[in-house]
N, C-alpha and C positions, 0 to 999 in steps of 0.2 A: 649188809650187816643187819642182823635181826634186832629189833627194838625189844627191850625188856618191859613187860606189862604184867601186872598182877593177874593171876588166873587160877582156876581150879583144875587140878590134874586128876583124871579118872583112869583107872587101870595103869598106875605109874610103873615105869620101867618094864612094861610088857609090849608085845607087838601091837596090842590094841589100845595103847595109850592115846588119849585125846586131851587137849587143853581147851578149856572154856574161858572166854573173856566175858565180862559183864558190862551192861549199860549203867548199872547203879551199884552203889556201895553196899546195899542190902543183899546183892546177888540174887535178885528176884527175876531179872530180865536178861536173857542171854544175848550177847552181842554177836559172838562168833565162836565157831568150833574149829580147832586146828588139828589136822590129822597129818602126821609126819613120819609114821613108822611103816617101812616097807613090810609087806606080808601080813598086814592087819586084816581083820575081817570086815572092815568098813569099805563098802562099795556101793555105787549107785546101781539102779536097775539096768542102766546102760553098760555097766562094767567099768566105770571110772573108779580108780582107787590108787593109793600111793604104791609106788613100785612098778606099776605097769609100764611097758615100753611104749615108744612113740607109735608103733604100728597098732598096738592094742587101743591106744587113745584115739587114733584116727578111726579105728573100727567102731569104738563106742560112740563117737561123734557122727559117724557115717559121712564124713567130709574132711578135707584138709583143715589145718589150723594155722593161725598166725601167732608168732610169739616174739618177745623182745630179745635182743642179743644179750649175751652174757657179760659178766664183769662189772656190773653196776647194780644199784639198789633194786631195780625191777627186772633184773636179768632172769631170763627163762620164763617169765610170766606170760601165760597165754592171753593175748589181746582180743582175738576174735575166733569164733568157732565157724566162720565162713558159712553161716546158715545151716550148719549141721544140726543133729538132733539135740545137742547140748546148748545151742544158742539161746533157746527160749528160757533156759534155767540160769543163764550166765549172770544175771543180776544178783543171784543168791550165793554165788561161790566164785573162787578163782583157783587156778591151778598154776603151779610153778614146776618147770622142767629143769633138769640138770643133765649134763653129759656124763656118761660113765666115767668113773675116776681113772680108768685105764686108757681113755682116749688121749692121744698125743696132743699137746698144746698147739702144734702147728695146724691141726685139723679144726680146733676150736677157735683160734684167732680170727678167721674170716667171719665168724658169727658173734663177735663181741660188739658192745656199744649200744647206745640208745637209738636203735633202729629196729625195724620189724623184718622178720623173716617168715617164710611159709614152710610148712612141712614138705612141700614139693621142691624147694630150692635144691640145686645140685650140691652134694656134700653133706646135707643134713642127715642122710641115712647113715653116714660114717661116724656120727657123734655118739651113738649109743644112748640117745635121750630116753629118760624115764621120768615119771611123775614123782617129784620129790616132796611135794606138799599139796594138800587140798585144804582150802579154808572155806567154810560154809557160814554165810551170814544169815541170821535169823531176825534181823530188824527190818 
């Protein structure tokens, strides 16, 4: 469940919407930028962006990834980039994955809970995983 936090919304109700949280009440120092709209124009040089599928994420990273199981607070969050090209930047952002909404629950169930899975695990390719959110930290 997402926590409600005061923020500034830029490009509201468009595919390029971003939400900015602040370190201070004067809103002078950015804490984080949340990107959650698929198809937005926000991408890293490596090709990481909201809405890309798991294969594109692995290609952007140039290595497999490890992520938390679904169905809990940190579900779908990428834990490690397995020394891929995004590893050196990982202290500045996090990525959350979701299964495609058409994926049957019986395919998702083995990948639930507070445990780690890799993109190479059998059955992961059947989940239709995509990047649901990218959060960039600027502090």
